[in-house]
C-alpha positions as CSV (number, residue, x, y, z in Angstrom):
1,P,63.3,-2.3,-141.2
2,A,61.6,-3.3,-144.4
3,A,59.1,-5.4,-142.5
4,I,58.4,-2.4,-140.3
5,E,57.8,-0.2,-143.3
6,H,55.5,-2.8,-144.8
7,A,53.5,-3.0,-141.6
8,K,53.3,0.8,-141.3
9,A,51.9,0.8,-144.9
10,A,48.9,-1.1,-143.7
11,F,47.7,2.0,-141.9
12,H,46.8,3.4,-145.4
13,S,43.8,1.0,-145.4
14,V,43.2,0.7,-141.6
15,P,42.3,3.4,-139.1
16,T,45.1,3.9,-136.6
17,Y,42.8,3.9,-133.6
18,S,40.8,0.8,-134.4
19,A,41.1,-2.8,-133.3
20,F,42.9,-3.6,-136.6
21,G,45.1,-0.6,-136.0
22,A,46.0,-1.9,-132.6
23,R,46.9,-5.3,-134.0
24,I,49.2,-3.6,-136.5
25,H,50.8,-1.5,-133.7
26,I,51.4,-4.7,-131.7
27,M,53.0,-6.4,-134.8
28,I,55.2,-3.3,-135.3
29,M,56.1,-3.3,-131.6
30,R,57.3,-6.9,-131.9
31,L,59.3,-6.1,-135.1
32,Y,61.0,-3.1,-133.3
33,F,61.8,-5.3,-130.4
34,S,63.2,-8.1,-132.6
35,Q,65.5,-5.4,-134.0
36,R,66.5,-4.5,-130.4
37,Q,64.9,-1.0,-130.9
38,V,63.4,-1.0,-127.4
39,D,62.6,2.7,-127.3
40,D,60.7,2.5,-130.6
41,A,59.0,-0.7,-129.4
42,M,57.8,0.9,-126.2
43,A,56.6,4.1,-128.1
44,T,54.6,1.7,-130.3
45,F,53.2,0.1,-127.2
46,G,51.8,3.5,-126.2
47,M,50.1,3.8,-129.6
48,A,48.7,0.2,-129.4
49,H,47.5,0.9,-125.9
50,R,45.7,4.1,-126.9
51,A,44.2,2.3,-130.0
52,I,42.9,-0.5,-127.9
53,L,41.4,1.8,-125.3
54,W,39.8,3.9,-127.9
55,S,38.4,1.1,-130.1
56,V,37.4,-1.7,-127.9
57,G,38.3,-0.7,-124.3
58,E,40.2,-2.5,-121.5
59,H,37.4,-5.1,-121.3
60,H,38.5,-6.8,-124.5
61,P,40.9,-9.8,-124.9
62,L,43.1,-7.6,-127.2
63,Y,43.9,-5.6,-124.1
64,G,45.2,-8.7,-122.3
65,N,47.0,-9.8,-125.4
66,L,48.9,-6.5,-125.5
67,F,50.4,-7.1,-122.1
68,A,51.1,-10.8,-122.9
69,V,53.2,-9.5,-125.9
70,V,55.0,-7.0,-123.6
71,A,55.7,-9.8,-121.1
72,D,57.3,-11.9,-124.0
73,M,59.4,-8.9,-124.9
74,Y,60.6,-8.4,-121.3
75,Y,61.3,-12.1,-121.0
76,E,63.4,-12.1,-124.2
77,H,65.3,-9.1,-122.7
78,N,65.9,-11.2,-119.6
79,S,63.9,-8.7,-117.5
80,L,61.9,-11.4,-115.6
81,G,60.4,-9.1,-112.9
82,D,59.0,-6.8,-115.6
83,A,57.8,-9.9,-117.6
84,I,56.0,-11.2,-114.5
85,D,54.3,-7.8,-113.9
86,A,53.1,-7.6,-117.5
87,L,52.0,-11.2,-117.5
88,N,50.1,-10.7,-114.2
89,K,48.3,-7.7,-115.9
90,A,47.5,-10.0,-118.9
91,C,46.3,-12.8,-116.7
92,H,44.1,-10.5,-114.6
93,T,42.6,-8.9,-117.7
94,I,41.9,-12.2,-119.5
95,D,40.5,-13.8,-116.3
96,K,38.2,-10.9,-115.8
97,I,37.0,-10.9,-119.4
98,L,36.9,-14.6,-120.4
99,G,37.0,-16.3,-117.0
100,S,39.7,-18.3,-115.3
101,S,38.7,-21.6,-117.0
102,H,39.1,-20.2,-120.6
103,L,42.0,-21.8,-122.4
104,L,43.7,-18.4,-123.1
105,S,43.6,-17.7,-119.3
106,T,45.0,-21.2,-118.7
107,A,47.8,-20.8,-121.1
108,L,48.8,-17.4,-119.7
109,S,48.7,-18.8,-116.2
110,A,51.0,-21.7,-117.2
111,K,53.4,-19.2,-118.7
112,L,53.2,-17.1,-115.4
113,G,53.9,-20.3,-113.4
114,T,57.0,-20.9,-115.5
115,L,58.3,-17.4,-114.9
116,I,57.6,-17.5,-111.2
117,S,59.3,-20.9,-111.0
118,V,62.4,-19.5,-112.7
119,L,62.6,-16.8,-110.0
120,G,62.4,-19.4,-107.3
121,D,58.9,-19.1,-105.8
122,S,58.0,-22.8,-106.0
123,N,54.9,-22.6,-103.8
124,Q,53.2,-20.0,-106.0
125,A,54.3,-21.7,-109.2
126,L,52.9,-25.0,-107.9
127,Q,49.6,-23.4,-107.1
128,L,49.4,-21.9,-110.6
129,Y,50.4,-25.2,-112.2
130,E,47.8,-27.1,-110.2
131,R,45.1,-24.7,-111.3
132,V,46.3,-25.0,-114.9
133,L,46.4,-28.8,-114.7
134,G,42.8,-28.9,-113.6
135,A,41.6,-26.5,-116.3
136,Y,43.4,-28.4,-119.1
137,D,42.1,-31.7,-117.7
138,K,38.5,-30.4,-117.6
139,A,38.9,-29.1,-121.2
140,I,40.1,-32.4,-122.4
141,K,37.1,-34.2,-120.8
142,H,34.9,-31.8,-122.8
143,G,36.6,-32.8,-126.1
144,V,39.2,-30.0,-126.4
145,N,42.5,-31.1,-127.9
146,A,44.9,-29.8,-125.1
147,E,46.8,-33.0,-124.4
148,L,50.2,-31.5,-125.4
149,E,49.6,-28.4,-123.4
150,L,48.7,-30.6,-120.4
151,A,51.9,-32.6,-121.0
152,A,54.0,-29.5,-120.9
153,V,52.5,-28.6,-117.5
154,E,53.1,-32.1,-116.3
155,A,56.8,-31.8,-117.4
156,S,57.1,-28.6,-115.5
157,L,55.6,-30.1,-112.4
158,A,57.9,-33.1,-112.7
159,A,60.9,-30.8,-112.9
160,M,59.8,-28.7,-110.0
161,H,59.1,-31.7,-107.8
162,A,62.5,-33.2,-108.8
163,K,64.2,-30.0,-107.8
164,G,62.4,-30.0,-104.5
165,K,63.6,-33.6,-103.9
166,D,60.0,-35.0,-104.1
167,L,61.0,-37.8,-106.5
168,R,57.8,-39.8,-106.2
169,H,55.7,-36.9,-107.5
170,A,58.4,-36.0,-110.0
171,L,58.3,-39.5,-111.5
172,E,54.5,-39.6,-111.4
173,Y,54.2,-36.3,-113.5
174,A,57.0,-37.3,-115.8
175,Q,55.3,-40.6,-116.6
176,K,52.0,-38.9,-117.2
177,C,53.7,-36.4,-119.5
178,M,55.5,-39.1,-121.5
179,Q,52.4,-41.2,-121.9
180,R,50.4,-38.2,-123.1
181,R,53.1,-37.2,-125.5
182,E,53.5,-40.7,-126.9
183,A,49.8,-40.9,-127.4
184,K,49.7,-37.6,-129.4
185,L,53.1,-37.8,-131.0
186,P,53.9,-41.5,-131.5
187,F,57.1,-40.8,-133.5
188,D,58.5,-38.3,-131.2
């Protein structure tokens, strides 16, 4: 509660219905949620949503971020269906604004692939992971430091293929993942 009060105090210097105000609402929403005050968190979501729509509109990455945070909250509450719905909204928004090859879009798609995999839809998860794999690989070729993110996707693909009894592909992805991790984290 002290952290929530400190965050609310920031509204003395920031307009409530501004992009900064929306960010503060999102932070307060997370704090409420961490205290398991779900009703207060969702009421704060409404305030953040209105602040974003008023200040920057739904064609701004902050709008997608709001739904990504909500997806995290649902996931932590073990409400996977709701988490997938919120994450789908975040992915759609970020894809539309920044493009599907943007690294934020790629990261959100990887997270969505993980959730879909947990619920058992291996085909859809594999499609997402393959797209994410290609986007990270392309980013790395352009000098972006995304090797560990790519390794995480390769680990997920290895696990999915192993679960599906496709051991050749599972081993292939696992080896790529380990080589990539060892190159970036030699003391891991």
